C-alpha positions as YAML, in Angstrom:
chain: A
units: angstrom
residues:
- id: 1
  name: MET
  ca: [44.26, -6.24, 17.08]
- id: 2
  name: GLY
  ca: [45.59, -3.22, 15.40]
- id: 3
  name: GLY
  ca: [44.94, 0.35, 17.16]
- id: 4
  name: ASP
  ca: [41.80, 1.28, 18.60]
- id: 5
  name: HIS
  ca: [38.82, 0.33, 16.78]
- id: 6
  name: LEU
  ca: [36.37, 0.30, 19.77]
- id: 7
  name: GLY
  ca: [34.22, 3.13, 18.37]
- id: 8
  name: ALA
  ca: [31.21, 4.38, 20.36]
- id: 9
  name: VAL
  ca: [31.28, 2.26, 22.87]
- id: 10
  name: SER
  ca: [30.59, 1.76, 27.07]
- id: 11
  name: PRO
  ca: [33.07, -0.56, 28.11]
- id: 12
  name: GLU
  ca: [32.41, -2.10, 31.54]
- id: 13
  name: LEU
  ca: [33.90, -4.79, 33.29]
- id: 14
  name: ARG
  ca: [31.68, -6.33, 35.66]
- id: 15
  name: PRO
  ca: [31.19, -9.29, 38.35]
- id: 16
  name: PHE
  ca: [30.11, -12.61, 36.27]
- id: 17
  name: ASP
  ca: [26.50, -13.18, 36.53]
- id: 18
  name: ALA
  ca: [25.92, -17.08, 36.16]
- id: 19
  name: SER
  ca: [23.22, -16.74, 33.72]
- id: 20
  name: LEU
  ca: [26.00, -15.72, 31.12]
- id: 21
  name: ALA
  ca: [27.71, -18.98, 31.56]
- id: 22
  name: SER
  ca: [26.09, -20.66, 28.50]
- id: 23
  name: ILE
  ca: [26.96, -17.65, 26.24]
- id: 24
  name: VAL
  ca: [30.85, -17.94, 27.35]
- id: 25
  name: VAL
  ca: [31.11, -21.50, 26.65]
- id: 26
  name: ALA
  ca: [29.53, -20.93, 23.12]
- id: 27
  name: TRP
  ca: [32.72, -18.36, 22.35]
- id: 28
  name: ALA
  ca: [35.06, -21.29, 22.30]
- id: 29
  name: SER
  ca: [33.31, -23.04, 19.10]
- id: 30
  name: SER
  ca: [35.66, -25.85, 19.09]
- id: 31
  name: PRO
  ca: [37.61, -28.32, 21.22]
- id: 32
  name: ARG
  ca: [40.56, -27.04, 19.99]
- id: 33
  name: GLU
  ca: [39.39, -23.55, 20.95]
- id: 34
  name: GLY
  ca: [38.27, -24.40, 24.12]
- id: 35
  name: ASP
  ca: [41.88, -26.12, 24.82]
- id: 36
  name: ARG
  ca: [43.74, -22.69, 23.76]
- id: 37
  name: TRP
  ca: [40.91, -21.11, 26.16]
- id: 38
  name: ALA
  ca: [41.03, -23.11, 29.27]
- id: 39
  name: SER
  ca: [42.97, -26.46, 28.67]
- id: 40
  name: VAL
  ca: [39.73, -27.95, 28.44]
- id: 41
  name: GLY
  ca: [38.00, -29.77, 25.44]
- id: 42
  name: GLU
  ca: [34.64, -28.54, 25.92]
- id: 43
  name: ALA
  ca: [33.76, -26.18, 28.72]
- id: 44
  name: THR
  ca: [29.93, -26.16, 30.25]
- id: 45
  name: GLU
  ca: [28.19, -24.53, 32.37]
- id: 46
  name: GLN
  ca: [28.90, -26.77, 35.23]
- id: 47
  name: THR
  ca: [32.53, -26.54, 34.41]
- id: 48
  name: MET
  ca: [32.36, -22.80, 34.80]
- id: 49
  name: ALA
  ca: [30.65, -23.30, 38.24]
- id: 50
  name: ARG
  ca: [33.38, -25.57, 39.72]
- id: 51
  name: TRP
  ca: [36.00, -22.99, 38.44]
- id: 52
  name: HIS
  ca: [34.04, -20.16, 40.28]
- id: 53
  name: ALA
  ca: [33.94, -22.37, 43.31]
- id: 54
  name: GLU
  ca: [37.67, -22.55, 43.44]
- id: 55
  name: THR
  ca: [39.43, -20.44, 46.02]
- id: 56
  name: GLY
  ca: [40.81, -16.72, 45.66]
- id: 57
  name: VAL
  ca: [39.08, -16.84, 41.82]
- id: 58
  name: HIS
  ca: [36.78, -14.03, 40.88]
- id: 59
  name: PRO
  ca: [35.28, -13.76, 37.68]
- id: 60
  name: PHE
  ca: [34.17, -10.94, 35.51]
- id: 61
  name: VAL
  ca: [32.34, -10.27, 32.34]
- id: 62
  name: LEU
  ca: [32.96, -7.22, 29.89]
- id: 63
  name: VAL
  ca: [30.04, -5.66, 28.66]
- id: 64
  name: VAL
  ca: [30.05, -3.18, 25.68]
- id: 65
  name: ASP
  ca: [26.98, -1.30, 24.59]
- id: 66
  name: GLY
  ca: [25.08, -3.37, 27.12]
- id: 67
  name: SER
  ca: [26.20, -7.16, 25.65]
- id: 68
  name: PRO
  ca: [28.58, -9.12, 27.20]
- id: 69
  name: ARG
  ca: [31.70, -9.59, 24.65]
- id: 70
  name: GLY
  ca: [34.38, -10.94, 26.95]
- id: 71
  name: TYR
  ca: [35.19, -13.29, 29.94]
- id: 72
  name: GLY
  ca: [38.03, -13.76, 32.50]
- id: 73
  name: GLU
  ca: [39.28, -14.46, 35.70]
- id: 74
  name: VAL
  ca: [41.34, -12.73, 38.18]
- id: 75
  name: TRP
  ca: [43.41, -15.42, 40.17]
- id: 76
  name: GLU
  ca: [44.57, -14.58, 43.57]
- id: 77
  name: ASP
  ca: [47.63, -16.30, 45.32]
- id: 78
  name: PRO
  ca: [48.28, -14.89, 48.44]
- id: 79
  name: ASP
  ca: [51.00, -17.12, 49.33]
- id: 80
  name: GLU
  ca: [52.98, -16.09, 46.76]
- id: 81
  name: ASP
  ca: [51.71, -12.08, 46.75]
- id: 82
  name: GLU
  ca: [50.68, -12.22, 43.15]
- id: 83
  name: ALA
  ca: [47.66, -12.61, 41.00]
- id: 84
  name: GLU
  ca: [47.03, -14.50, 37.59]
- id: 85
  name: LEU
  ca: [44.25, -13.63, 35.21]
- id: 86
  name: GLY
  ca: [43.19, -16.64, 33.93]
- id: 87
  name: ARG
  ca: [40.47, -17.59, 30.96]
- id: 88
  name: VAL
  ca: [40.81, -14.98, 29.25]
- id: 89
  name: ILE
  ca: [38.03, -15.21, 25.81]
- id: 90
  name: VAL
  ca: [36.74, -12.32, 23.53]
- id: 91
  name: ASP
  ca: [33.54, -13.18, 21.74]
- id: 92
  name: PRO
  ca: [34.41, -14.54, 18.07]
- id: 93
  name: GLU
  ca: [32.21, -11.87, 16.62]
- id: 94
  name: VAL
  ca: [34.18, -8.75, 17.88]
- id: 95
  name: ARG
  ca: [37.37, -10.38, 18.05]
- id: 96
  name: GLY
  ca: [40.52, -8.13, 16.33]
- id: 97
  name: ARG
  ca: [39.10, -5.10, 17.79]
- id: 98
  name: GLY
  ca: [41.18, -4.32, 20.69]
- id: 99
  name: LEU
  ca: [38.64, -5.38, 23.48]
- id: 100
  name: GLY
  ca: [40.92, -8.60, 24.06]
- id: 101
  name: ARG
  ca: [44.07, -5.51, 25.12]
- id: 102
  name: LEU
  ca: [40.44, -3.77, 27.28]
- id: 103
  name: LEU
  ca: [39.48, -7.23, 29.06]
- id: 104
  name: VAL
  ca: [43.25, -7.86, 29.95]
- id: 105
  name: THR
  ca: [43.50, -4.24, 31.14]
- id: 106
  name: LEU
  ca: [40.56, -4.15, 33.27]
- id: 107
  name: LEU
  ca: [41.46, -7.58, 34.80]
- id: 108
  name: ALA
  ca: [45.04, -6.25, 36.10]
- id: 109
  name: GLU
  ca: [43.59, -3.30, 37.37]
- id: 110
  name: ARG
  ca: [41.01, -5.35, 39.07]
- id: 111
  name: ALA
  ca: [44.04, -7.54, 40.65]
- id: 112
  name: ARG
  ca: [45.74, -4.46, 41.43]
- id: 113
  name: GLU
  ca: [43.01, -3.51, 43.61]
- id: 114
  name: LEU
  ca: [42.90, -6.52, 45.04]
- id: 115
  name: GLY
  ca: [46.48, -5.42, 46.44]
- id: 116
  name: TYR
  ca: [48.68, -7.39, 43.57]
- id: 117
  name: ASP
  ca: [51.44, -5.79, 41.94]
- id: 118
  name: GLN
  ca: [53.04, -9.01, 40.78]
- id: 119
  name: ILE
  ca: [50.15, -10.54, 37.39]
- id: 120
  name: TRP
  ca: [50.93, -13.03, 35.67]
- id: 121
  name: VAL
  ca: [49.53, -14.88, 32.43]
- id: 122
  name: ARG
  ca: [50.04, -18.18, 31.18]
- id: 123
  name: VAL
  ca: [49.41, -18.87, 27.46]
- id: 124
  name: VAL
  ca: [49.33, -22.41, 25.65]
- id: 125
  name: PRO
  ca: [52.29, -21.67, 22.97]
- id: 126
  name: THR
  ca: [50.22, -22.24, 20.08]
- id: 127
  name: ASN
  ca: [47.97, -19.89, 21.02]
- id: 128
  name: ARG
  ca: [49.65, -16.60, 19.00]
- id: 129
  name: ALA
  ca: [46.52, -14.02, 19.40]
- id: 130
  name: ALA
  ca: [46.68, -14.46, 23.20]
- id: 131
  name: THR
  ca: [50.62, -13.89, 23.52]
- id: 132
  name: THR
  ca: [49.97, -10.91, 21.09]
- id: 133
  name: CYS
  ca: [47.28, -9.39, 22.76]
- id: 134
  name: TYR
  ca: [48.84, -9.87, 26.22]
- id: 135
  name: ALA
  ca: [52.46, -8.17, 24.93]
- id: 136
  name: ARG
  ca: [50.23, -5.41, 23.54]
- id: 137
  name: ALA
  ca: [49.02, -5.05, 27.25]
- id: 138
  name: GLY
  ca: [52.39, -4.98, 28.57]
- id: 139
  name: PHE
  ca: [52.96, -8.54, 29.41]
- id: 140
  name: VAL
  ca: [56.49, -9.72, 28.87]
- id: 141
  name: ARG
  ca: [57.70, -13.01, 28.74]
- id: 142
  name: ALA
  ca: [59.36, -14.56, 31.85]
- id: 143
  name: PRO
  ca: [62.69, -15.68, 31.03]
- id: 144
  name: ARG
  ca: [63.28, -19.04, 30.18]
- id: 145
  name: GLU
  ca: [64.77, -20.85, 33.08]
- id: 146
  name: LEU
  ca: [61.84, -19.32, 35.29]
- id: 147
  name: GLU
  ca: [59.33, -20.26, 32.76]
- id: 148
  name: ALA
  ca: [60.92, -23.72, 33.11]
- id: 149
  name: ALA
  ca: [60.61, -23.90, 36.74]
- id: 150
  name: PHE
  ca: [57.14, -22.50, 36.38]
- id: 151
  name: ASN
  ca: [55.88, -25.58, 34.03]
- id: 152
  name: VAL
  ca: [57.30, -28.30, 36.65]
- id: 153
  name: GLY
  ca: [54.20, -30.10, 37.55]
- id: 154
  name: GLN
  ca: [52.03, -28.57, 34.94]
- id: 155
  name: PRO
  ca: [49.89, -30.73, 33.03]
- id: 156
  name: ARG
  ca: [51.25, -28.86, 29.62]
- id: 157
  name: ARG
  ca: [54.09, -26.45, 28.89]
- id: 158
  name: TYR
  ca: [53.21, -22.55, 29.05]
- id: 159
  name: VAL
  ca: [54.48, -19.47, 27.64]
- id: 160
  name: TRP
  ca: [54.40, -17.46, 30.96]
- id: 161
  name: MET
  ca: [53.85, -13.93, 31.04]
- id: 162
  name: ARG
  ca: [54.37, -10.86, 33.74]
- id: 163
  name: LEU
  ca: [52.60, -7.52, 33.67]
- id: 164
  name: HIS
  ca: [55.64, -5.38, 32.98]
- id: 165
  name: ASP
  ca: [55.65, -2.40, 35.82]
- id: 166
  name: ASP
  ca: [59.30, -0.65, 36.87]
- id: 167
  name: ASP
  ca: [56.95, -0.45, 40.16]
- id: 168
  name: ALA
  ca: [56.16, -3.78, 40.32]
- id: 169
  name: GLY
  ca: [59.86, -4.86, 41.26]
- id: 170
  name: VAL
  ca: [61.62, -8.54, 39.97]
- id: 171
  name: PRO
  ca: [60.03, -11.29, 40.41]
- id: 172
  name: ARG
  ca: [60.61, -13.50, 43.54]
- id: 173
  name: SER
  ca: [58.82, -16.76, 42.52]
- id: 174
  name: GLY
  ca: [56.15, -18.25, 40.10]
- id: 175
  name: PRO
  ca: [52.59, -18.91, 40.46]
...
C-alpha cells in the first residue's frame, strides 16, 4: 500500500446494506483468508446477519465510484469507553491502492462520531498486510504486557493496536 493510488474516485462510507452480504463474503476467497479476516473459516450471509444483530456493532461499506470495495465494523464498548474496528476487508480486485487505509480512517472517524477517543483493532499475527495497513492509518501496537492481558480468554492470540492520538491519552483498559 504505497502512496495514494486512489486516482479519480469518490469514496464514501455508507451503512452496510444486507443486499451486499454475498459480495462481501466472496472477498474472503479461501478458509485461510476467512480466518485472517474474521476468525471464521467461511463467512456466509447468515454469519454476517448474526454479527450485525450483536449489540453495539455498526457495519459499514466503502463505496468507490458506485461499487462496494471495502467492509468494516465499529464495535462500541461503552463500559470501557472505547471502540474497536473489526472485520475489515477490501475487495481483492482493488487491494494495494490505499483503500484499506482509507476505510480504516473513515471507520475511526465514525467511532469518534459515536463519542470514542480510544479506538482499537486486533489482528491475527500472520496478517501482515492488515498490520501494515493499520500502522499506516496511525495505529500503534500495544505494549507486550498489555497485549498479553488482552489475549487472556481470547480464542487465539492477537496483535492489539490502538489509534495513536495525542488527545486520546493513555489506555486505561483493554477491549
